KEKE-3310 file (N, C-alpha, C; in steps of 0.2 Angstrom, whole numbers, plus 5000, padded with zeros to 4 digits):
npx = (5434:5445:5446:5428:5426:5434:5434:5418:5421:5430:5419:5409:5418:5417:5406:5402:5413:5408:5397:5402:5404:5395:5392:5391:5378:5363:5358:5348:5357:5369:5387:5383:5382:5393:5402:5399:5403:5415:5421:5414:5418:5431:5434:5426:5437:5448:5441:5443:5455:5464:5457:5459:5473:5472:5468:5480:5474:5462:5474:5482:5471:5467:5479:5476:5465:5475:5482:5477:5472:5483:5486:5476:5477:5492:5491:5480:5481:5492:5485:5476:5480:5476:5466:5461:5464:5455:5444:5445:5448:5433:5427:5430:5430:5432:5427:5427:5426:5432:5450:5463:5482:5480:5467:5472:5481:5475:5467:5474:5480:5477:5482:5495:5496:5495:5506:5515:5509:5514:5528:5530:5532:5545:5560:5568:5556:5550:5559:5562:5549:5543:5529:5525:5532:5527:5514:5516:5519:5511:5503:5511:5509:5494:5492:5499:5492:5476:5480:5483:5468:5461:5465:5458:5448:5452:5460:5469:5463:5465:5480:5480:5472:5480:5490:5484:5482:5497:5495:5487:5491:5503:5498:5491:5500:5510:5497:5500:5501:5496:5485:5479:5466:5455:5439:5437:5442:5437:5421:5427:5430:5420:5411:5419:5417:5403:5400:5413:5406:5390:5397:5403:5396:5395:5406:5419:5433:5450:5447:5440:5447:5455:5448:5445:5458:5458:5448:5454:5462:5459:5453:5457:5467:5458:5452:5465:5464:5453:5456:5464:5456:5451:5441:5432:5443:5444:5457:5457:5464:5462:5469:5470:5457:5454:5462:5456:5441:5445:5450:5436:5429:5437:5435:5418:5422:5428:5420:5410:5416:5419:5405:5400:5408:5406:5394:5381:5374:5377:5367:5375:5388:5403:5402:5403:5412:5422:5421:5421:5435:5446:5442:5445:5459:5462:5463:5469:5481:5482:5482:5493:5502:5504:5511:5521:5515:5518:5526:5530:5525:5526:5541:5533:5532)
npy = (5342:5331:5328:5327:5314:5307:5308:5302:5287:5285:5287:5277:5265:5264:5262:5250:5243:5246:5236:5225:5221:5214:5204:5192:5192:5177:5169:5165:5168:5169:5165:5170:5183:5186:5185:5198:5207:5206:5210:5225:5230:5230:5237:5249:5255:5254:5265:5274:5278:5278:5291:5301:5314:5331:5347:5361:5371:5367:5364:5377:5384:5382:5382:5371:5363:5357:5349:5340:5333:5330:5319:5309:5306:5300:5289:5281:5270:5263:5258:5249:5232:5232:5232:5223:5213:5214:5209:5198:5190:5191:5186:5174:5170:5161:5148:5156:5144:5135:5137:5139:5143:5147:5156:5163:5173:5175:5183:5193:5198:5210:5221:5217:5223:5234:5238:5238:5248:5259:5258:5258:5273:5274:5271:5279:5291:5288:5284:5300:5301:5301:5301:5294:5282:5276:5274:5264:5255:5253:5247:5235:5229:5228:5217:5205:5207:5203:5187:5180:5184:5177:5161:5165:5159:5149:5155:5165:5179:5187:5192:5197:5207:5216:5218:5226:5233:5242:5245:5256:5265:5269:5273:5284:5292:5296:5303:5315:5327:5340:5351:5354:5353:5353:5352:5343:5333:5332:5327:5313:5307:5307:5298:5285:5285:5282:5271:5259:5258:5255:5241:5235:5227:5219:5211:5203:5195:5197:5205:5216:5227:5226:5230:5239:5248:5246:5251:5265:5268:5269:5278:5286:5290:5292:5304:5312:5309:5312:5332:5333:5338:5350:5358:5367:5379:5378:5373:5361:5344:5334:5320:5322:5322:5310:5302:5306:5298:5286:5283:5284:5275:5263:5264:5257:5246:5240:5242:5235:5222:5219:5219:5209:5200:5201:5205:5201:5192:5200:5204:5200:5204:5200:5202:5218:5219:5217:5224:5239:5239:5238:5248:5256:5255:5259:5271:5276:5274:5282:5295:5295:5299:5313:5322:5317:5319:5334:5335:5329:5338:5351:5349:5347:5358)
npz = (5308:5309:5324:5328:5322:5332:5344:5343:5338:5353:5361:5356:5357:5373:5374:5369:5375:5390:5388:5384:5395:5401:5396:5400:5407:5405:5391:5379:5367:5370:5364:5351:5355:5363:5352:5345:5353:5354:5341:5339:5349:5347:5333:5334:5345:5334:5325:5335:5336:5324:5317:5304:5302:5313:5302:5298:5301:5312:5320:5323:5332:5346:5362:5370:5363:5352:5362:5369:5355:5352:5362:5362:5349:5353:5361:5360:5351:5361:5368:5363:5364:5379:5378:5370:5379:5391:5383:5381:5391:5399:5387:5391:5403:5414:5428:5445:5453:5451:5454:5444:5439:5424:5425:5433:5424:5412:5420:5425:5416:5410:5414:5414:5404:5405:5410:5401:5394:5399:5399:5387:5386:5387:5398:5403:5403:5413:5424:5425:5429:5444:5448:5437:5439:5450:5448:5439:5447:5456:5447:5445:5458:5460:5452:5458:5467:5461:5455:5469:5476:5464:5473:5482:5493:5496:5504:5502:5503:5511:5508:5496:5500:5506:5496:5488:5497:5497:5485:5483:5492:5484:5473:5478:5484:5472:5464:5476:5485:5481:5477:5491:5497:5508:5508:5501:5505:5520:5512:5509:5519:5523:5517:5517:5529:5530:5526:5530:5542:5539:5535:5546:5555:5549:5549:5557:5569:5562:5551:5557:5559:5548:5534:5539:5540:5524:5522:5524:5520:5503:5504:5506:5495:5484:5490:5487:5473:5468:5473:5462:5454:5452:5447:5449:5448:5435:5432:5430:5421:5406:5409:5423:5427:5423:5433:5443:5441:5438:5452:5458:5453:5457:5469:5471:5463:5473:5484:5482:5479:5495:5500:5491:5497:5510:5515:5507:5492:5478:5464:5448:5452:5449:5435:5439:5444:5440:5430:5434:5438:5428:5419:5431:5432:5418:5418:5428:5424:5413:5416:5421:5411:5405:5408:5399:5389:5388:5384:5372:5367:5365:5360:5346:5340)
capx = (5429:5445:5443:5422:5425:5441:5427:5413:5427:5431:5413:5408:5421:5417:5397:5404:5417:5403:5390:5405:5408:5391:5389:5391:5370:5365:5354:5350:5360:5375:5389:5383:5385:5402:5410:5397:5403:5422:5420:5409:5424:5440:5430:5423:5445:5449:5438:5442:5462:5465:5455:5464:5474:5467:5473:5486:5469:5460:5480:5482:5466:5472:5484:5473:5464:5480:5486:5472:5473:5491:5485:5472:5480:5496:5487:5473:5483:5494:5482:5473:5484:5472:5457:5459:5465:5450:5441:5449:5444:5425:5425:5431:5423:5432:5425:5432:5427:5442:5456:5471:5489:5478:5465:5475:5485:5471:5464:5482:5483:5474:5485:5502:5496:5493:5512:5517:5504:5515:5535:5532:5535:5552:5563:5567:5552:5546:5564:5562:5545:5541:5520:5521:5534:5523:5506:5517:5521:5506:5499:5516:5505:5488:5493:5501:5482:5473:5482:5481:5462:5459:5463:5451:5443:5460:5464:5473:5462:5468:5486:5476:5470:5487:5494:5480:5483:5501:5495:5483:5498:5506:5494:5490:5510:5507:5493:5501:5495:5493:5481:5477:5456:5450:5433:5437:5442:5433:5419:5427:5429:5410:5409:5423:5414:5398:5404:5414:5397:5387:5400:5405:5390:5395:5413:5421:5440:5454:5442:5436:5452:5459:5445:5444:5462:5460:5445:5456:5468:5455:5447:5464:5469:5449:5454:5471:5464:5448:5458:5469:5454:5453:5436:5427:5446:5446:5462:5458:5468:5460:5475:5467:5450:5454:5463:5446:5436:5447:5450:5430:5427:5439:5434:5415:5423:5431:5414:5405:5420:5414:5396:5396:5408:5404:5385:5373:5375:5375:5365:5380:5395:5409:5403:5401:5419:5430:5422:5423:5439:5447:5441:5448:5466:5468:5461:5472:5488:5481:5484:5503:5503:5504:5519:5526:5513:5517:5534:5531:5519:5531:5546:5532:5530)
capy = (5335:5322:5330:5324:5308:5303:5308:5300:5282:5286:5286:5270:5263:5264:5259:5244:5240:5243:5231:5217:5219:5213:5195:5185:5190:5169:5170:5158:5170:5171:5165:5178:5192:5187:5188:5206:5212:5209:5215:5231:5234:5232:5242:5254:5257:5256:5272:5282:5278:5279:5296:5306:5319:5337:5351:5364:5375:5365:5361:5381:5386:5383:5379:5368:5357:5355:5346:5335:5330:5322:5316:5306:5303:5296:5287:5276:5262:5258:5252:5243:5226:5232:5235:5215:5206:5213:5206:5189:5189:5192:5182:5166:5172:5156:5149:5152:5138:5130:5142:5139:5146:5150:5157:5172:5175:5180:5189:5197:5200:5214:5224:5216:5225:5241:5237:5238:5252:5265:5255:5261:5277:5273:5269:5289:5293:5284:5289:5306:5310:5297:5299:5286:5274:5276:5271:5258:5249:5250:5240:5228:5225:5225:5210:5202:5205:5198:5183:5181:5186:5173:5159:5171:5153:5143:5156:5170:5186:5194:5193:5199:5212:5219:5219:5232:5240:5245:5248:5263:5269:5271:5281:5292:5296:5297:5309:5323:5332:5348:5356:5349:5354:5351:5350:5335:5325:5326:5326:5306:5306:5305:5292:5282:5282:5278:5265:5255:5260:5248:5237:5235:5221:5211:5210:5197:5195:5202:5208:5221:5231:5225:5231:5250:5251:5245:5259:5274:5271:5267:5282:5294:5290:5296:5311:5315:5309:5321:5334:5335:5339:5358:5358:5374:5384:5381:5371:5352:5342:5329:5316:5324:5318:5299:5299:5305:5293:5279:5282:5283:5269:5258:5262:5255:5239:5236:5243:5226:5216:5219:5219:5204:5191:5198:5206:5197:5192:5205:5201:5200:5205:5200:5209:5224:5222:5218:5231:5245:5238:5237:5253:5262:5256:5261:5281:5279:5272:5286:5298:5296:5303:5321:5324:5316:5325:5340:5336:5331:5344:5358:5345:5347:5367)
capz = (5307:5314:5332:5329:5322:5337:5348:5343:5340:5359:5363:5352:5361:5381:5375:5367:5380:5396:5384:5381:5401:5407:5391:5409:5408:5404:5388:5371:5361:5373:5361:5347:5362:5364:5348:5342:5356:5353:5333:5340:5355:5342:5326:5337:5347:5328:5324:5338:5337:5320:5315:5301:5307:5310:5297:5299:5304:5316:5326:5327:5335:5352:5365:5375:5360:5351:5368:5365:5349:5348:5367:5360:5343:5355:5367:5360:5348:5364:5373:5360:5368:5387:5375:5366:5383:5395:5378:5382:5401:5398:5381:5389:5408:5420:5432:5449:5457:5452:5449:5442:5434:5420:5425:5435:5420:5410:5425:5424:5406:5405:5421:5411:5397:5409:5410:5394:5390:5404:5397:5379:5385:5388:5403:5405:5406:5421:5429:5428:5431:5450:5449:5433:5441:5458:5447:5437:5451:5459:5443:5445:5466:5458:5447:5461:5471:5456:5457:5474:5477:5462:5476:5489:5493:5500:5510:5501:5501:5517:5504:5490:5502:5509:5488:5485:5501:5493:5477:5485:5495:5480:5468:5483:5482:5463:5464:5479:5490:5483:5481:5497:5497:5513:5507:5496:5510:5520:5508:5506:5524:5528:5511:5521:5538:5531:5521:5534:5546:5536:5532:5552:5558:5545:5549:5564:5571:5561:5547:5558:5558:5542:5534:5544:5536:5519:5517:5523:5510:5495:5505:5505:5489:5482:5493:5484:5467:5467:5476:5458:5446:5452:5444:5451:5447:5431:5430:5426:5409:5407:5413:5433:5429:5422:5438:5447:5440:5440:5459:5459:5450:5461:5477:5467:5463:5480:5490:5477:5483:5500:5502:5491:5500:5520:5518:5506:5486:5474:5458:5443:5455:5445:5432:5440:5448:5436:5423:5436:5443:5423:5420:5436:5431:5414:5420:5434:5418:5406:5421:5421:5404:5405:5409:5392:5381:5385:5382:5364:5361:5365:5352:5338:5338)
cpx = (5434:5442:5437:5422:5432:5434:5423:5417:5426:5424:5410:5411:5422:5411:5399:5407:5413:5397:5393:5407:5402:5386:5386:5382:5368:5358:5355:5353:5370:5383:5391:5383:5390:5405:5405:5400:5411:5423:5417:5416:5430:5438:5429:5432:5445:5448:5440:5447:5465:5462:5462:5468:5473:5470:5474:5480:5464:5470:5481:5477:5468:5477:5480:5469:5471:5484:5482:5471:5480:5489:5482:5475:5486:5495:5483:5478:5488:5491:5475:5475:5479:5466:5455:5461:5459:5445:5439:5447:5437:5423:5425:5426:5423:5428:5429:5431:5431:5446:5464:5474:5486:5473:5466:5480:5479:5468:5469:5483:5482:5479:5492:5501:5494:5502:5515:5515:5512:5523:5534:5533:5540:5554:5563:5562:5549:5553:5564:5555:5540:5535:5520:5525:5529:5516:5510:5517:5516:5503:5505:5508:5499:5489:5492:5495:5480:5475:5481:5473:5461:5458:5462:5449:5448:5463:5469:5470:5464:5476:5483:5474:5476:5490:5489:5479:5490:5499:5491:5485:5503:5506:5491:5497:5512:5502:5495:5500:5495:5492:5479:5468:5454:5445:5432:5438:5437:5425:5420:5430:5420:5408:5410:5417:5408:5398:5408:5407:5392:5391:5402:5403:5392:5403:5413:5428:5446:5450:5439:5440:5457:5456:5444:5451:5464:5455:5447:5463:5466:5456:5455:5467:5463:5454:5460:5471:5459:5450:5461:5465:5453:5447:5433:5434:5446:5453:5465:5462:5465:5464:5469:5461:5451:5458:5454:5443:5439:5448:5442:5429:5428:5438:5426:5415:5423:5426:5410:5410:5415:5411:5397:5399:5404:5398:5381:5377:5372:5374:5372:5385:5400:5407:5407:5408:5424:5428:5423:5431:5445:5447:5444:5455:5468:5465:5466:5480:5486:5484:5492:5505:5506:5507:5525:5523:5516:5524:5533:5526:5526:5539:5542:5532:5538)
cpy = (5329:5322:5325:5314:5305:5303:5302:5289:5279:5283:5278:5266:5258:5264:5254:5239:5238:5237:5227:5217:5213:5206:5191:5185:5181:5172:5166:5162:5174:5171:5170:5184:5192:5189:5197:5208:5214:5212:5221:5235:5237:5238:5248:5259:5259:5261:5276:5284:5280:5286:5301:5312:5328:5341:5356:5372:5377:5368:5370:5383:5386:5381:5370:5360:5357:5350:5340:5331:5325:5318:5309:5299:5298:5291:5280:5273:5262:5258:5247:5233:5226:5229:5223:5213:5208:5210:5197:5187:5188:5187:5174:5167:5163:5154:5150:5151:5134:5136:5138:5144:5151:5155:5165:5173:5178:5183:5195:5201:5206:5223:5223:5224:5236:5243:5240:5245:5259:5267:5258:5268:5278:5274:5279:5291:5292:5283:5293:5308:5303:5300:5296:5281:5272:5271:5264:5254:5248:5246:5234:5224:5222:5219:5205:5200:5201:5192:5181:5181:5178:5164:5159:5162:5150:5148:5164:5175:5190:5197:5198:5209:5217:5222:5225:5236:5246:5249:5255:5267:5274:5273:5285:5295:5299:5303:5313:5322:5337:5346:5351:5349:5350:5346:5343:5328:5326:5325:5315:5303:5302:5299:5286:5279:5278:5270:5258:5253:5252:5245:5232:5229:5217:5209:5204:5195:5199:5208:5215:5227:5231:5230:5239:5252:5253:5251:5265:5274:5273:5275:5292:5295:5291:5303:5314:5316:5313:5327:5337:5340:5346:5362:5368:5380:5384:5376:5364:5351:5336:5319:5318:5321:5312:5299:5300:5300:5286:5277:5279:5277:5262:5256:5259:5250:5236:5237:5236:5221:5212:5216:5213:5200:5194:5199:5201:5199:5198:5202:5204:5205:5207:5202:5214:5224:5221:5223:5236:5244:5239:5243:5259:5260:5258:5266:5283:5277:5278:5291:5300:5298:5308:5322:5324:5317:5329:5341:5335:5335:5350:5356:5346:5356:5369)
cpz = (5311:5321:5334:5328:5329:5342:5348:5343:5348:5360:5365:5358:5370:5381:5370:5373:5386:5392:5384:5392:5405:5401:5395:5407:5403:5399:5380:5366:5364:5368:5357:5349:5360:5357:5346:5347:5356:5344:5335:5342:5350:5335:5333:5340:5343:5327:5328:5339:5333:5315:5311:5306:5305:5305:5301:5306:5310:5322:5328:5330:5344:5359:5365:5368:5356:5355:5367:5362:5349:5358:5364:5353:5346:5358:5365:5357:5355:5369:5371:5362:5375:5381:5376:5373:5389:5388:5380:5389:5400:5394:5388:5398:5414:5426:5439:5455:5457:5448:5451:5440:5429:5422:5429:5432:5417:5415:5425:5418:5406:5410:5416:5405:5398:5409:5405:5391:5392:5399:5390:5378:5387:5398:5408:5407:5413:5427:5430:5432:5439:5450:5444:5437:5447:5455:5444:5443:5457:5454:5446:5454:5463:5456:5451:5466:5468:5457:5464:5477:5471:5469:5483:5494:5500:5505:5511:5500:5507:5512:5499:5492:5503:5500:5488:5489:5499:5489:5481:5487:5491:5474:5474:5482:5476:5465:5468:5485:5490:5476:5485:5496:5501:5514:5506:5503:5516:5521:5508:5511:5527:5521:5515:5525:5537:5528:5527:5538:5547:5535:5540:5555:5553:5546:5558:5562:5566:5555:5551:5558:5552:5536:5533:5539:5530:5515:5519:5520:5506:5497:5505:5499:5481:5482:5489:5475:5464:5467:5469:5452:5446:5447:5445:5449:5438:5428:5429:5421:5412:5410:5421:5430:5427:5427:5443:5449:5442:5448:5461:5458:5454:5465:5474:5466:5469:5482:5485:5481:5491:5502:5498:5495:5509:5521:5516:5498:5482:5467:5451:5446:5454:5438:5432:5443:5447:5430:5426:5438:5434:5421:5422:5433:5425:5414:5423:5427:5414:5410:5422:5415:5403:5405:5400:5386:5380:5385:5374:5363:5361:5359:5346:5338:5344)
residu = (MET:SER:ARG:HIS:ILE:SER:ALA:ASP:GLY:TRP:LEU:SER:THR:VAL:GLY:TYR:PHE:THR:LEU:PHE:CYS:PHE:ASN:SER:ILE:ASN:ASP:PRO:PHE:LYS:THR:ILE:HIS:GLN:TRP:LEU:CYS:TRP:LYS:PHE:CYS:CYS:PHE:GLY:PHE:TYR:CYS:GLY:SER:TRP:SER:SER:PRO:LYS:THR:PRO:ALA:ALA:ILE:ARG:HIS:ASP:SER:SER:ASN:LYS:LEU:THR:ALA:VAL:LYS:VAL:LYS:SER:GLU:GLY:PRO:LYS:LEU:VAL:PRO:PHE:PHE:LYS:ALA:THR:CYS:VAL:TYR:PHE:VAL:LEU:TRP:LEU:PRO:THR:SER:SER:PRO:SER:TRP:PHE:SER:ALA:LEU:ILE:LYS:CYS:LEU:PRO:ILE:PHE:CYS:LEU:TRP:VAL:PHE:LEU:LEU:ALA:HIS:GLY:ILE:ASN:PHE:LEU:VAL:ALA:HIS:ARG:SER:ALA:SER:ARG:ILE:LEU:ALA:GLY:LEU:ILE:PHE:SER:ALA:VAL:GLY:ASP:ALA:PHE:LEU:ILE:TRP:GLN:GLU:GLN:GLY:TYR:PHE:VAL:HIS:GLY:LEU:LEU:MET:PHE:ALA:ILE:THR:HIS:ILE:LEU:TYR:SER:SER:ALA:PHE:GLY:MET:LYS:PRO:LEU:ASP:LEU:LYS:ALA:GLY:PHE:ALA:MET:THR:LEU:VAL:SER:SER:PHE:CYS:TYR:THR:PHE:LEU:TYR:SER:TYR:LEU:SER:GLY:PRO:PHE:THR:TYR:LEU:VAL:ALA:VAL:TYR:ILE:ALA:LEU:ILE:GLY:PHE:MET:GLY:TRP:ARG:ALA:ILE:ALA:GLY:VAL:GLN:LEU:CYS:ASN:ASP:LEU:TRP:THR:TRP:THR:LYS:LEU:SER:ALA:CYS:ILE:GLY:ALA:VAL:LEU:PHE:MET:VAL:SER:ASP:LEU:THR:ILE:ALA:VAL:ASN:LYS:PHE:CYS:PHE:PRO:VAL:PRO:TYR:SER:ARG:ALA:ILE:ILE:MET:ALA:THR:TYR:TYR:ALA:ALA:GLN:MET:LEU:ILE:ALA:LEU:SER:ALA:VAL:GLU:SER:ARG:ASP:GLU:GLU:ASP:PHE:LYS:LYS:ARG:ASN)
# end
């Protein structure tokens, strides 16, 4: 029973979070819409995270179900600050036309919460598991990149691009090179090549090669995340799937930025960019906790 309640709560949270991210649509009831989204998002997450514990019979069902139950219950509450910070960003929806340190803080706040989420697992955990420490380093560079992009019209777009390029290198290193999965690599090469071919005619000056390098790096990161899932071999885990979905969402976010900046205006571009970006970072941060959850599970049994 508790497992089904928890799943419903998580699904409700995802639904309300998605609705919340698109609250920028202008309508006469925008203020009411924002307030309702805030309440529903917090309530949905509360239901999903704090469900009653599983019965002993359910716990003994099988090892994978036990481990999943422990993960959902232990990781959910640690993400509450991230969800609240994301809500704050979309409620305030500060104009991009007047950049300030306050707007930079509000934009970076959800990423700061993901720092705290990983640090909450302990310094020893981060030191012992290189993948988790690299993801934390990637989140740090992401926050710096977010701050630079606040002032992108003042000439700091390239600085932000560099920070996120380093982020993708760190994430790729965290995901590792095993399994190799050349088929996924070939597919990602085709997708990356298509994206660059589409953008190429709109690019000029240094962006011609800067965007090429960036697409190569994020494409490589996506390949390593997708390769780790191994759905066909039934060797996947929820954290590897989380990394895969997070990487894909990151690519969608960055492609939207590129099209909107270099090609043509994308309707509701900011909402699409930030919703997919925050979701991607959360999922990638979640992918770092697998080894810790396995340790906790062994201690409990």
